[in-house]
Structure formats: structure tokens, C-alpha cells
VMD Tcl script that builds the backbone (N, CA, C; Angstrom):
set m [mol new atoms 549]
animate dup $m
set s [atomselect $m all]
$s set {name element resname resid chain x y z} {
  {N N MET 1 A 27.619 27.423 127.817}
  {CA C MET 1 A 26.640 28.400 127.907}
  {C C MET 1 A 25.662 28.088 129.025}
  {N N GLU 2 A 25.276 29.126 129.822}
  {CA C GLU 2 A 24.521 28.932 130.969}
  {C C GLU 2 A 23.061 28.631 130.550}
  {N N LYS 3 A 22.337 27.785 131.416}
  {CA C LYS 3 A 20.830 27.543 131.064}
  {C C LYS 3 A 20.085 27.980 132.252}
  {N N ASP 4 A 20.471 29.064 132.937}
  {CA C ASP 4 A 19.785 29.518 134.213}
  {C C ASP 4 A 18.457 30.400 133.772}
  {N N GLY 5 A 18.502 30.845 132.562}
  {CA C GLY 5 A 17.500 31.700 132.187}
  {C C GLY 5 A 17.913 33.151 132.583}
  {N N ALA 6 A 17.414 34.164 131.898}
  {CA C ALA 6 A 17.754 35.545 132.200}
  {C C ALA 6 A 16.691 36.498 131.929}
  {N N THR 7 A 16.573 37.606 132.639}
  {CA C THR 7 A 15.407 38.461 132.474}
  {C C THR 7 A 16.065 39.963 132.274}
  {N N VAL 8 A 15.520 40.753 131.551}
  {CA C VAL 8 A 15.871 42.106 131.433}
  {C C VAL 8 A 14.661 42.961 131.713}
  {N N VAL 9 A 14.816 43.946 132.654}
  {CA C VAL 9 A 13.834 44.846 132.885}
  {C C VAL 9 A 14.071 46.172 132.385}
  {N N ILE 10 A 13.316 46.765 131.420}
  {CA C ILE 10 A 13.531 47.964 130.711}
  {C C ILE 10 A 12.432 48.983 131.122}
  {N N SER 11 A 13.105 50.158 131.598}
  {CA C SER 11 A 12.132 51.205 131.978}
  {C C SER 11 A 12.190 52.416 130.926}
  {N N HIS 12 A 11.102 52.867 130.448}
  {CA C HIS 12 A 11.022 54.019 129.418}
  {C C HIS 12 A 10.120 55.048 130.112}
  {N N HIS 13 A 10.562 56.165 130.320}
  {CA C HIS 13 A 9.909 57.326 130.880}
  {C C HIS 13 A 9.495 58.178 129.617}
  {N N ILE 14 A 8.217 58.128 129.247}
  {CA C ILE 14 A 7.692 58.678 128.055}
  {C C ILE 14 A 7.235 60.165 128.275}
  {N N ILE 15 A 7.565 60.994 127.220}
  {CA C ILE 15 A 7.376 62.419 127.290}
  {C C ILE 15 A 5.757 62.434 127.265}
  {N N GLU 16 A 5.232 63.426 127.907}
  {CA C GLU 16 A 3.659 63.548 128.082}
  {C C GLU 16 A 3.178 63.650 126.681}
  {N N GLY 17 A 2.006 63.044 126.383}
  {CA C GLY 17 A 1.349 63.147 125.062}
  {C C GLY 17 A 1.966 62.347 124.089}
  {N N LYS 18 A 2.893 61.554 124.263}
  {CA C LYS 18 A 3.671 60.751 123.338}
  {C C LYS 18 A 3.365 59.161 123.577}
  {N N HIS 19 A 2.451 58.848 124.377}
  {CA C HIS 19 A 2.062 57.446 124.784}
  {C C HIS 19 A 1.552 56.695 123.497}
  {N N GLN 20 A 0.625 57.272 122.697}
  {CA C GLN 20 A 0.155 56.462 121.476}
  {C C GLN 20 A 1.306 56.090 120.493}
  {N N GLU 21 A 2.264 57.192 120.445}
  {CA C GLU 21 A 3.344 56.797 119.469}
  {C C GLU 21 A 4.236 55.695 119.974}
  {N N TYR 22 A 4.342 55.672 121.438}
  {CA C TYR 22 A 5.218 54.709 121.945}
  {C C TYR 22 A 4.410 53.264 121.775}
  {N N GLU 23 A 3.139 53.281 122.001}
  {CA C GLU 23 A 2.407 52.045 121.884}
  {C C GLU 23 A 2.549 51.407 120.468}
  {N N ASN 24 A 2.607 52.400 119.461}
  {CA C ASN 24 A 2.823 51.986 118.109}
  {C C ASN 24 A 4.090 51.398 117.961}
  {N N TRP 25 A 5.095 51.872 118.612}
  {CA C TRP 25 A 6.592 51.480 118.595}
  {C C TRP 25 A 6.549 50.090 119.280}
  {N N LEU 26 A 5.831 49.852 120.345}
  {CA C LEU 26 A 5.726 48.651 121.017}
  {C C LEU 26 A 5.243 47.485 120.038}
  {N N ASN 27 A 4.195 47.966 119.255}
  {CA C ASN 27 A 3.703 47.015 118.180}
  {C C ASN 27 A 4.709 46.533 117.105}
  {N N GLU 28 A 5.610 47.550 117.026}
  {CA C GLU 28 A 6.705 47.337 115.882}
  {C C GLU 28 A 7.878 46.288 116.447}
  {N N ILE 29 A 8.260 46.714 117.748}
  {CA C ILE 29 A 9.471 46.017 118.298}
  {C C ILE 29 A 8.982 44.649 119.004}
  {N N GLY 30 A 7.850 44.617 119.407}
  {CA C GLY 30 A 7.250 43.303 120.142}
  {C C GLY 30 A 7.512 42.113 119.266}
  {N N PRO 31 A 6.886 42.018 118.018}
  {CA C PRO 31 A 7.099 40.715 117.346}
  {C C PRO 31 A 8.553 40.394 116.997}
  {N N ILE 32 A 9.397 41.496 116.730}
  {CA C ILE 32 A 10.835 41.160 116.498}
  {C C ILE 32 A 11.464 40.529 117.686}
  {N N GLY 33 A 11.126 41.207 118.860}
  {CA C GLY 33 A 11.786 40.622 120.139}
  {C C GLY 33 A 11.245 39.122 120.465}
  {N N ARG 34 A 9.974 38.954 120.293}
  {CA C ARG 34 A 9.458 37.702 120.483}
  {C C ARG 34 A 9.835 36.553 119.614}
  {N N ASN 35 A 10.418 36.960 118.405}
  {CA C ASN 35 A 10.941 35.901 117.521}
  {C C ASN 35 A 12.421 35.852 117.661}
  {N N ALA 36 A 13.052 36.502 118.634}
  {CA C ALA 36 A 14.477 36.468 118.838}
  {C C ALA 36 A 14.857 35.043 119.334}
  {N N VAL 37 A 15.976 34.592 119.113}
  {CA C VAL 37 A 16.440 33.295 119.534}
  {C C VAL 37 A 16.436 33.166 121.068}
  {N N GLY 38 A 15.696 32.227 121.546}
  {CA C GLY 38 A 15.650 31.977 123.049}
  {C C GLY 38 A 14.618 32.802 123.860}
  {N N HIS 39 A 13.795 33.447 123.071}
  {CA C HIS 39 A 12.695 34.301 123.752}
  {C C HIS 39 A 11.804 33.405 124.538}
  {N N VAL 40 A 11.464 33.761 125.832}
  {CA C VAL 40 A 10.531 32.930 126.620}
  {C C VAL 40 A 9.277 33.815 126.851}
  {N N ASP 41 A 9.383 35.017 127.185}
  {CA C ASP 41 A 8.150 35.811 127.829}
  {C C ASP 41 A 8.337 37.279 127.502}
  {N N TRP 42 A 7.362 38.006 127.375}
  {CA C TRP 42 A 7.419 39.473 127.140}
  {C C TRP 42 A 6.256 40.103 127.909}
  {N N GLN 43 A 6.512 40.875 128.848}
  {CA C GLN 43 A 5.288 41.675 129.584}
  {C C GLN 43 A 5.539 43.086 129.641}
  {N N ILE 44 A 4.453 43.823 129.452}
  {CA C ILE 44 A 4.521 45.197 129.600}
  {C C ILE 44 A 3.694 45.753 130.773}
  {N N ILE 45 A 4.256 46.578 131.533}
  {CA C ILE 45 A 3.513 47.254 132.540}
  {C C ILE 45 A 3.275 48.720 132.220}
  {N N ARG 46 A 2.068 49.021 131.882}
  {CA C ARG 46 A 1.773 50.469 131.323}
  {C C ARG 46 A 1.650 51.396 132.444}
  {N N PRO 47 A 1.861 52.660 132.174}
  {CA C PRO 47 A 1.685 53.743 133.176}
  {C C PRO 47 A 0.234 54.003 133.421}
  {N N ILE 48 A -0.048 54.553 134.513}
  {CA C ILE 48 A -1.388 55.008 134.817}
  {C C ILE 48 A -1.616 56.441 134.174}
  {N N PRO 49 A -2.581 56.462 133.201}
  {CA C PRO 49 A -2.898 57.549 132.432}
  {C C PRO 49 A -3.072 58.777 133.252}
  {N N GLY 50 A -2.453 59.966 132.992}
  {CA C GLY 50 A -2.461 61.142 133.723}
  {C C GLY 50 A -1.682 61.168 135.089}
  {N N LEU 51 A -1.247 60.050 135.465}
  {CA C LEU 51 A -0.497 60.036 136.741}
  {C C LEU 51 A 1.054 59.732 136.561}
  {N N THR 52 A 1.297 58.658 135.785}
  {CA C THR 52 A 2.699 58.237 135.603}
  {C C THR 52 A 2.931 58.194 134.094}
  {N N TYR 53 A 4.199 58.176 133.726}
  {CA C TYR 53 A 4.640 58.282 132.327}
  {C C TYR 53 A 5.607 57.018 132.018}
  {N N GLN 54 A 5.871 56.140 132.971}
  {CA C GLN 54 A 6.934 55.144 132.811}
  {C C GLN 54 A 6.244 53.793 132.389}
  {N N TYR 55 A 6.840 53.348 131.322}
  {CA C TYR 55 A 6.525 51.944 130.792}
  {C C TYR 55 A 7.687 51.078 131.262}
  {N N THR 56 A 7.182 49.833 131.810}
  {CA C THR 56 A 8.242 48.721 132.289}
  {C C THR 56 A 7.982 47.621 131.270}
  {N N VAL 57 A 9.087 47.205 130.644}
  {CA C VAL 57 A 9.020 45.973 129.744}
  {C C VAL 57 A 9.883 44.986 130.438}
  {N N ILE 58 A 9.319 43.709 130.568}
  {CA C ILE 58 A 10.132 42.580 131.223}
  {C C ILE 58 A 9.993 41.603 130.200}
  {N N ILE 59 A 11.423 41.241 129.933}
  {CA C ILE 59 A 11.613 40.139 128.688}
  {C C ILE 59 A 12.458 39.121 129.347}
  {N N ARG 60 A 12.068 37.893 129.198}
  {CA C ARG 60 A 12.699 36.745 129.662}
  {C C ARG 60 A 13.379 35.877 128.400}
  {N N PHE 61 A 14.503 35.436 128.695}
  {CA C PHE 61 A 15.109 34.558 127.631}
  {C C PHE 61 A 15.636 33.223 128.328}
  {N N ASP 62 A 15.862 32.280 127.530}
  {CA C ASP 62 A 16.362 30.863 128.090}
  {C C ASP 62 A 17.757 31.018 128.636}
  {N N THR 63 A 18.686 31.803 128.035}
  {CA C THR 63 A 19.922 31.931 128.473}
  {C C THR 63 A 20.430 33.456 128.498}
  {N N ILE 64 A 21.365 33.769 129.179}
  {CA C ILE 64 A 21.921 35.124 129.370}
  {C C ILE 64 A 22.521 35.392 127.954}
  {N N ASP 65 A 23.192 34.352 127.296}
  {CA C ASP 65 A 23.764 34.687 125.943}
  {C C ASP 65 A 22.693 35.057 124.891}
  {N N ASN 66 A 21.579 34.408 124.954}
  {CA C ASN 66 A 20.553 34.657 124.019}
  {C C ASN 66 A 19.892 36.226 124.345}
  {N N LEU 67 A 19.821 36.433 125.664}
  {CA C LEU 67 A 19.312 37.805 126.047}
  {C C LEU 67 A 20.280 38.867 125.597}
  {N N LYS 68 A 21.484 38.644 125.760}
  {CA C LYS 68 A 22.492 39.654 125.338}
  {C C LYS 68 A 22.556 39.812 123.791}
  {N N LEU 69 A 22.338 38.643 123.099}
  {CA C LEU 69 A 22.236 38.868 121.629}
  {C C LEU 69 A 21.183 39.728 121.245}
  {N N TRP 70 A 19.941 39.563 121.835}
  {CA C TRP 70 A 18.867 40.532 121.644}
  {C C TRP 70 A 19.094 41.859 121.913}
  {N N MET 71 A 19.711 42.059 123.178}
  {CA C MET 71 A 19.778 43.455 123.719}
  {C C MET 71 A 20.905 44.286 122.824}
  {N N GLU 72 A 21.780 43.496 122.196}
  {CA C GLU 72 A 22.891 44.085 121.450}
  {C C GLU 72 A 22.655 43.938 119.942}
  {N N SER 73 A 21.395 43.538 119.503}
  {CA C SER 73 A 21.096 43.217 118.140}
  {C C SER 73 A 20.952 44.639 117.490}
  {N N ASN 74 A 21.207 44.530 116.097}
  {CA C ASN 74 A 20.868 45.653 115.277}
  {C C ASN 74 A 19.601 46.138 115.130}
  {N N ASP 75 A 18.529 45.203 115.278}
  {CA C ASP 75 A 17.187 45.461 115.202}
  {C C ASP 75 A 16.692 46.307 116.462}
  {N N ARG 76 A 17.293 45.960 117.589}
  {CA C ARG 76 A 16.969 46.639 118.807}
  {C C ARG 76 A 17.664 47.961 118.805}
  {N N LYS 77 A 18.913 48.058 118.425}
  {CA C LYS 77 A 19.521 49.349 118.451}
  {C C LYS 77 A 18.789 50.287 117.439}
  {N N ARG 78 A 18.438 49.800 116.293}
  {CA C ARG 78 A 17.651 50.654 115.317}
  {C C ARG 78 A 16.395 51.158 115.876}
  {N N LEU 79 A 15.680 50.220 116.554}
  {CA C LEU 79 A 14.421 50.672 117.146}
  {C C LEU 79 A 14.530 51.556 118.298}
  {N N ILE 80 A 15.564 51.340 118.982}
  {CA C ILE 80 A 15.811 52.299 120.251}
  {C C ILE 80 A 16.179 53.603 119.688}
  {N N GLU 81 A 16.815 53.857 118.742}
  {CA C GLU 81 A 17.255 55.118 118.083}
  {C C GLU 81 A 16.012 55.849 117.601}
  {N N LYS 82 A 14.990 54.958 117.116}
  {CA C LYS 82 A 13.636 55.533 116.498}
  {C C LYS 82 A 12.911 55.994 117.589}
  {N N ILE 83 A 12.890 55.388 118.765}
  {CA C ILE 83 A 11.990 55.892 119.865}
  {C C ILE 83 A 12.681 56.902 120.725}
  {N N ARG 84 A 13.974 57.158 120.675}
  {CA C ARG 84 A 14.599 58.162 121.575}
  {C C ARG 84 A 13.930 59.369 121.689}
  {N N PRO 85 A 13.501 60.064 120.666}
  {CA C PRO 85 A 12.771 61.381 120.684}
  {C C PRO 85 A 11.537 61.296 121.621}
  {N N LEU 86 A 10.979 60.141 121.868}
  {CA C LEU 86 A 9.792 60.075 122.761}
  {C C LEU 86 A 10.159 59.847 124.221}
  {N N LEU 87 A 11.386 59.595 124.454}
  {CA C LEU 87 A 11.916 59.268 125.845}
  {C C LEU 87 A 12.230 60.512 126.678}
  {N N GLU 88 A 11.734 60.577 127.853}
  {CA C GLU 88 A 12.157 61.819 128.737}
  {C C GLU 88 A 13.511 61.382 129.242}
  {N N LYS 89 A 13.860 60.157 129.505}
  {CA C LYS 89 A 15.126 59.750 130.052}
  {C C LYS 89 A 15.780 58.656 129.179}
  {N N GLU 90 A 16.971 58.325 129.107}
  {CA C GLU 90 A 17.630 57.294 128.416}
  {C C GLU 90 A 16.839 55.921 128.542}
  {N N ASP 91 A 17.176 55.146 127.482}
  {CA C ASP 91 A 16.751 53.534 127.595}
  {C C ASP 91 A 17.451 53.062 128.867}
  {N N ASN 92 A 16.740 52.659 129.827}
  {CA C ASN 92 A 17.208 52.087 131.118}
  {C C ASN 92 A 16.974 50.750 131.321}
  {N N TYR 93 A 17.797 49.915 131.671}
  {CA C TYR 93 A 17.495 48.519 131.771}
  {C C TYR 93 A 18.569 47.828 132.813}
  {N N TYR 94 A 18.158 46.640 133.289}
  {CA C TYR 94 A 19.023 46.010 134.065}
  {C C TYR 94 A 18.691 44.467 133.771}
  {N N ILE 95 A 19.737 43.603 133.917}
  {CA C ILE 95 A 19.640 42.194 133.587}
  {C C ILE 95 A 19.852 41.323 134.840}
  {N N LYS 96 A 18.984 40.326 135.009}
  {CA C LYS 96 A 19.148 39.290 136.051}
  {C C LYS 96 A 19.205 38.009 135.529}
  {N N THR 97 A 19.921 37.139 136.210}
  {CA C THR 97 A 19.999 35.564 135.658}
  {C C THR 97 A 19.619 34.748 136.841}
  {N N GLY 98 A 19.018 33.606 136.281}
  {CA C GLY 98 A 18.763 32.489 137.278}
  {C C GLY 98 A 17.851 32.924 138.470}
  {N N LEU 99 A 18.278 32.626 139.662}
  {CA C LEU 99 A 17.592 32.886 140.855}
  {C C LEU 99 A 18.036 34.147 141.461}
  {N N ASP 100 A 18.819 35.038 140.707}
  {CA C ASP 100 A 19.396 36.232 141.282}
  {C C ASP 100 A 18.343 37.202 141.830}
  {N N PHE 101 A 17.054 37.092 141.277}
  {CA C PHE 101 A 15.959 37.995 141.751}
  {C C PHE 101 A 15.546 37.751 143.283}
  {N N LEU 102 A 16.111 36.447 143.786}
  {CA C LEU 102 A 15.901 36.366 145.171}
  {C C LEU 102 A 16.865 37.230 146.038}
  {N N PHE 103 A 17.995 37.598 145.413}
  {CA C PHE 103 A 18.912 38.460 146.122}
  {C C PHE 103 A 19.026 39.773 145.673}
  {N N THR 104 A 17.862 40.414 145.110}
  {CA C THR 104 A 17.981 41.667 144.589}
  {C C THR 104 A 17.465 42.640 145.670}
  {N N PRO 105 A 18.408 43.502 146.054}
  {CA C PRO 105 A 17.987 44.499 147.206}
  {C C PRO 105 A 17.117 45.602 146.552}
  {N N GLY 106 A 16.515 46.480 147.419}
  {CA C GLY 106 A 15.550 47.408 147.034}
  {C C GLY 106 A 16.126 48.396 145.997}
  {N N ASN 107 A 17.526 48.766 146.152}
  {CA C ASN 107 A 17.965 49.515 145.013}
  {C C ASN 107 A 19.020 48.668 144.259}
  {N N ASP 108 A 18.722 48.650 142.951}
  {CA C ASP 108 A 19.414 47.734 142.024}
  {C C ASP 108 A 20.871 48.039 141.683}
  {N N LYS 109 A 21.318 49.088 142.403}
  {CA C LYS 109 A 22.649 49.683 142.143}
  {C C LYS 109 A 23.781 48.669 143.022}
  {N N THR 110 A 23.291 47.946 143.908}
  {CA C THR 110 A 23.904 47.037 144.715}
  {C C THR 110 A 24.336 45.805 143.898}
  {N N LYS 111 A 25.676 45.456 143.889}
  {CA C LYS 111 A 25.978 44.317 143.022}
  {C C LYS 111 A 25.499 42.985 143.849}
  {N N GLN 112 A 25.290 41.931 142.938}
  {CA C GLN 112 A 24.778 40.530 143.433}
  {C C GLN 112 A 25.833 40.038 144.323}
  {N N PRO 113 A 25.345 39.317 145.431}
  {CA C PRO 113 A 26.285 38.546 146.257}
  {C C PRO 113 A 26.991 37.411 145.528}
  {N N THR 114 A 28.234 37.100 146.044}
  {CA C THR 114 A 28.806 36.001 145.327}
  {C C THR 114 A 28.021 34.618 145.320}
  {N N ARG 115 A 28.370 33.818 144.337}
  {CA C ARG 115 A 27.546 32.651 144.257}
  {C C ARG 115 A 27.497 31.658 145.433}
  {N N TRP 116 A 28.678 31.622 146.110}
  {CA C TRP 116 A 28.737 30.639 147.328}
  {C C TRP 116 A 27.942 31.218 148.393}
  {N N LYS 117 A 27.820 32.525 148.485}
  {CA C LYS 117 A 26.931 33.087 149.551}
  {C C LYS 117 A 25.437 32.926 149.199}
  {N N GLN 118 A 25.149 32.999 147.947}
  {CA C GLN 118 A 23.772 32.696 147.552}
  {C C GLN 118 A 23.373 31.235 147.702}
  {N N PHE 119 A 24.359 30.437 147.511}
  {CA C PHE 119 A 24.200 28.941 147.726}
  {C C PHE 119 A 23.959 28.749 149.308}
  {N N LEU 120 A 24.767 29.281 150.118}
  {CA C LEU 120 A 24.633 28.900 151.559}
  {C C LEU 120 A 23.301 29.545 152.137}
  {N N VAL 121 A 22.915 30.769 151.596}
  {CA C VAL 121 A 21.726 31.428 152.082}
  {C C VAL 121 A 20.471 30.616 151.639}
  {N N THR 122 A 20.492 30.317 150.287}
  {CA C THR 122 A 19.241 29.522 149.777}
  {C C THR 122 A 19.258 28.146 150.513}
  {N N TRP 123 A 20.354 27.515 150.706}
  {CA C TRP 123 A 20.273 26.118 151.320}
  {C C TRP 123 A 19.786 26.321 152.718}
  {N N SER 124 A 20.381 27.263 153.473}
  {CA C SER 124 A 19.935 27.408 154.905}
  {C C SER 124 A 18.452 27.799 154.983}
  {N N ALA 125 A 17.840 28.334 153.999}
  {CA C ALA 125 A 16.395 28.623 154.027}
  {C C ALA 125 A 15.593 27.549 153.653}
  {N N ILE 126 A 16.105 26.673 152.632}
  {CA C ILE 126 A 15.304 25.578 151.964}
  {C C ILE 126 A 15.381 24.498 152.996}
  {N N TYR 127 A 16.492 24.213 153.768}
  {CA C TYR 127 A 16.557 22.910 154.520}
  {C C TYR 127 A 15.348 22.916 155.439}
  {N N PRO 128 A 15.259 23.959 156.345}
  {CA C PRO 128 A 14.234 23.926 157.426}
  {C C PRO 128 A 12.835 23.682 156.814}
  {N N LEU 129 A 12.720 24.508 155.730}
  {CA C LEU 129 A 11.330 24.279 155.034}
  {C C LEU 129 A 11.123 22.961 154.433}
  {N N SER 130 A 12.111 22.369 153.831}
  {CA C SER 130 A 11.920 21.001 153.231}
  {C C SER 130 A 11.820 19.920 154.463}
  {N N THR 131 A 12.047 20.291 155.646}
  {CA C THR 131 A 11.911 19.363 156.727}
  {C C THR 131 A 10.528 19.577 157.322}
  {N N ILE 132 A 10.178 20.851 157.436}
  {CA C ILE 132 A 8.917 21.144 158.288}
  {C C ILE 132 A 7.698 21.108 157.408}
  {N N ILE 133 A 7.682 21.488 156.071}
  {CA C ILE 133 A 6.547 21.683 155.320}
  {C C ILE 133 A 5.864 20.307 155.077}
  {N N PRO 134 A 6.623 19.247 154.629}
  {CA C PRO 134 A 5.966 17.884 154.439}
  {C C PRO 134 A 5.367 17.377 155.726}
  {N N LEU 135 A 5.948 17.692 157.011}
  {CA C LEU 135 A 5.301 17.203 158.162}
  {C C LEU 135 A 3.898 17.835 158.369}
  {N N ILE 136 A 3.781 19.080 157.940}
  {CA C ILE 136 A 2.409 19.778 157.963}
  {C C ILE 136 A 1.469 19.534 156.846}
  {N N LEU 137 A 2.177 19.584 155.696}
  {CA C LEU 137 A 1.299 19.453 154.471}
  {C C LEU 137 A 0.737 18.090 153.997}
  {N N ILE 138 A 1.631 17.067 154.245}
  {CA C ILE 138 A 1.238 15.598 153.919}
  {C C ILE 138 A -0.102 15.182 154.623}
  {N N PRO 139 A -0.026 15.485 155.984}
  {CA C PRO 139 A -1.212 15.058 156.742}
  {C C PRO 139 A -2.492 15.818 156.290}
  {N N THR 140 A -2.224 17.031 155.914}
  {CA C THR 140 A -3.364 17.946 155.494}
  {C C THR 140 A -3.773 17.408 154.178}
  {N N LEU 141 A -3.004 17.054 153.281}
  {CA C LEU 141 A -3.359 16.405 151.907}
  {C C LEU 141 A -4.149 15.110 152.195}
  {N N ARG 142 A -3.785 14.211 153.071}
  {CA C ARG 142 A -4.500 13.030 153.358}
  {C C ARG 142 A -5.837 13.368 153.951}
  {N N ALA 143 A -5.922 14.401 154.862}
  {CA C ALA 143 A -7.220 14.745 155.359}
  {C C ALA 143 A -8.222 15.248 154.331}
  {N N LEU 144 A -7.591 15.839 153.347}
  {CA C LEU 144 A -8.425 16.398 152.165}
  {C C LEU 144 A -8.799 15.259 151.149}
  {N N LYS 145 A -8.155 14.002 151.407}
  {CA C LYS 145 A -8.509 12.805 150.619}
  {C C LYS 145 A -7.683 12.828 149.281}
  {N N VAL 146 A -6.575 13.569 149.230}
  {CA C VAL 146 A -5.723 13.463 148.067}
  {C C VAL 146 A -4.934 12.261 148.174}
  {N N PRO 147 A -4.860 11.447 147.082}
  {CA C PRO 147 A -4.278 10.178 147.165}
  {C C PRO 147 A -2.765 10.247 147.514}
  {N N SER 148 A -2.329 9.268 148.218}
  {CA C SER 148 A -0.952 9.172 148.734}
  {C C SER 148 A 0.026 8.646 147.625}
  {N N MET 149 A 0.512 9.682 146.801}
  {CA C MET 149 A 1.322 9.376 145.614}
  {C C MET 149 A 2.468 10.342 145.841}
  {N N ARG 150 A 3.749 9.763 145.724}
  {CA C ARG 150 A 5.014 10.491 145.870}
  {C C ARG 150 A 5.004 11.866 144.938}
  {N N LEU 151 A 4.557 11.668 143.712}
  {CA C LEU 151 A 4.602 12.802 142.662}
  {C C LEU 151 A 3.637 13.851 143.064}
  {N N ILE 152 A 2.538 13.533 143.638}
  {CA C ILE 152 A 1.450 14.460 144.017}
  {C C ILE 152 A 2.024 15.226 145.203}
  {N N ASP 153 A 2.495 14.387 146.240}
  {CA C ASP 153 A 3.030 15.011 147.481}
  {C C ASP 153 A 4.215 16.076 147.176}
  {N N SER 154 A 5.129 15.473 146.342}
  {CA C SER 154 A 6.221 16.406 145.926}
  {C C SER 154 A 5.779 17.769 145.331}
  {N N PHE 155 A 4.766 17.528 144.399}
  {CA C PHE 155 A 4.104 18.704 143.731}
  {C C PHE 155 A 3.710 19.733 144.598}
  {N N PHE 156 A 2.972 19.313 145.574}
  {CA C PHE 156 A 2.464 20.374 146.562}
  {C C PHE 156 A 3.549 20.823 147.562}
  {N N VAL 157 A 4.310 19.912 147.988}
  {CA C VAL 157 A 5.412 20.271 148.971}
  {C C VAL 157 A 6.385 21.323 148.307}
  {N N SER 158 A 6.878 21.019 147.058}
  {CA C SER 158 A 7.805 21.891 146.487}
  {C C SER 158 A 7.122 23.261 146.133}
  {N N GLY 159 A 5.813 23.209 145.735}
  {CA C GLY 159 A 5.098 24.478 145.335}
  {C C GLY 159 A 4.936 25.357 146.561}
  {N N VAL 160 A 4.724 24.778 147.733}
  {CA C VAL 160 A 4.640 25.524 149.101}
  {C C VAL 160 A 5.809 26.180 149.387}
  {N N ILE 161 A 7.012 25.319 149.251}
  {CA C ILE 161 A 8.255 25.829 149.557}
  {C C ILE 161 A 8.741 26.991 148.704}
  {N N VAL 162 A 8.552 26.763 147.359}
  {CA C VAL 162 A 8.821 27.999 146.552}
  {C C VAL 162 A 8.121 29.173 146.790}
  {N N LEU 163 A 6.939 28.997 147.068}
  {CA C LEU 163 A 6.015 30.065 147.456}
  {C C LEU 163 A 6.402 30.868 148.627}
  {N N LEU 164 A 6.838 30.114 149.688}
  {CA C LEU 164 A 7.320 30.701 150.888}
  {C C LEU 164 A 8.688 31.379 150.705}
  {N N MET 165 A 9.587 30.739 149.986}
  {CA C MET 165 A 10.886 31.204 149.592}
  {C C MET 165 A 10.846 32.584 148.972}
  {N N VAL 166 A 10.019 32.644 147.909}
  {CA C VAL 166 A 10.028 33.807 147.155}
  {C C VAL 166 A 9.157 34.965 147.742}
  {N N TYR 167 A 8.123 34.773 148.488}
  {CA C TYR 167 A 7.304 35.812 148.946}
  {C C TYR 167 A 7.489 36.094 150.364}
  {N N LEU 168 A 7.916 35.104 151.167}
  {CA C LEU 168 A 8.063 35.441 152.748}
  {C C LEU 168 A 9.456 35.347 153.128}
  {N N VAL 169 A 10.058 34.169 153.000}
  {CA C VAL 169 A 11.459 33.876 153.511}
  {C C VAL 169 A 12.568 34.723 153.056}
  {N N MET 170 A 12.800 34.573 151.696}
  {CA C MET 170 A 14.000 35.415 151.164}
  {C C MET 170 A 13.945 36.949 151.302}
  {N N PRO 171 A 12.829 37.591 151.103}
  {CA C PRO 171 A 12.758 38.943 151.195}
  {C C PRO 171 A 13.241 39.398 152.632}
  {N N HIS 172 A 12.751 38.816 153.494}
  {CA C HIS 172 A 13.136 39.061 155.006}
  {C C HIS 172 A 14.435 38.570 155.413}
  {N N TYR 173 A 14.790 37.322 154.965}
  {CA C TYR 173 A 16.174 36.795 155.341}
  {C C TYR 173 A 17.155 37.458 154.779}
  {N N THR 174 A 17.157 37.920 153.474}
  {CA C THR 174 A 18.199 38.733 152.889}
  {C C THR 174 A 18.316 40.078 153.496}
  {N N LYS 175 A 17.271 40.662 154.016}
  {CA C LYS 175 A 17.376 41.871 154.692}
  {C C LYS 175 A 18.041 41.843 155.942}
  {N N TRP 176 A 17.743 40.678 156.716}
  {CA C TRP 176 A 18.303 40.388 157.950}
  {C C TRP 176 A 19.928 40.187 157.950}
  {N N ILE 177 A 20.348 39.536 156.866}
  {CA C ILE 177 A 21.742 39.164 156.793}
  {C C ILE 177 A 22.536 40.120 155.761}
  {N N LYS 178 A 21.770 41.261 155.278}
  {CA C LYS 178 A 22.400 41.914 154.148}
  {C C LYS 178 A 23.921 42.449 154.372}
  {N N LYS 179 A 24.247 42.798 155.557}
  {CA C LYS 179 A 25.671 43.092 155.771}
  {C C LYS 179 A 26.627 42.047 155.313}
  {N N TRP 180 A 26.392 40.884 155.695}
  {CA C TRP 180 A 27.225 39.833 155.463}
  {C C TRP 180 A 27.078 39.442 154.022}
  {N N LEU 181 A 25.795 39.377 153.562}
  {CA C LEU 181 A 25.519 38.916 152.228}
  {C C LEU 181 A 26.163 39.927 151.086}
  {N N TYR 182 A 26.131 41.063 151.277}
  {CA C TYR 182 A 26.559 42.026 150.211}
  {C C TYR 182 A 27.896 42.578 150.458}
  {N N LYS 183 A 28.667 42.064 151.454}
  {CA C LYS 183 A 30.033 42.331 151.836}
  {C C LYS 183 A 31.024 42.004 150.941}
}
mol reanalyze $m
mol bondsrecalc $m
mol representation Tube
mol addrep $m
């Protein structure tokens, strides 16, 4: 059983005027989903009233197996059937595991790159950051009078590296090498 964690992103396009009924449905399915084995987090992105009709529900589980158990559960199937008359389009969702979100292209129809390519790309991005960031950040921490402790230094260095990886490096890097990465 994998322990990478897994996320499902569900999109529901709601028929105009049916938002309150959908909200009631969310209040019914929410507690059941949050009590499912391995549930970690549940977030709802609501539409802008009068402009958009799509709800996006993001659910995280500790393992892909537990996520699949929830997605294929009788409770979820029953509640999806109940809500179907309120949906303009089908129950649409996609599942991501582990760090796959770093390799998600703009259109989610492209398959994920092979694991060995993900490893090489991630390593080639983290190596220079893990060399350069401590050279910049640790003197800055000392100038700010942060005590010289390996755990504190590692906390800040790793945080900056992850921040840069997720928001700056990987989105641009994966676009730059996409022909090779998704080949």
C-alpha cells in the first residue's frame, strides 16, 4: 500500500437556481466523506454568484487505496445519483498521487510522466537549490539573530526550497522540458 497521499479534484457544474439544493447535498455528503478511512482534508471552492455555476471539491486521503475506497463506495455512489438532477454536466473528477501535482500540465488529459523522469527532473531542480539556498539563507538568519541550530536552519532552508519548487521552479522547468518529459 502506497503512503504518498492522494487527492481527488471533483468539478460539478450546477444548473442555474439549484445552488441551495447543492449546498444542502454538500452538508449531507461532507460528514460521510470526512469520516471515510484515511480522510485528510476536504475543501470546497464555490462559484461566484451570478457569474459561474461550477463547484470544485478537493479531497485528500492518506493513500490512493483509501481514496479509491471512498470514490467507489456505495455511500458516494448513492449520493451522486441523488445529486445528478442538479448537475448540468456529469460528475467529473481526476485523481493525483504524491508529488504528481508538480508534473501536472495545463490540460489534465496528458498522462503523467514516468516515475524515473519525475525523479530526474525533481533531483535536477532540488540539487542546485539545496546548494545555493543555504549559502544565502543561513547568513541571513544569523544577521536576523536566529540562533545557530541545525534543526532551525533546516526548517527554513527546506521551507524556502519547497516554496521555490512549487511556485517558481517546477511550473517553468516542466514547461521548458515538456517535450522530453511527456514523451
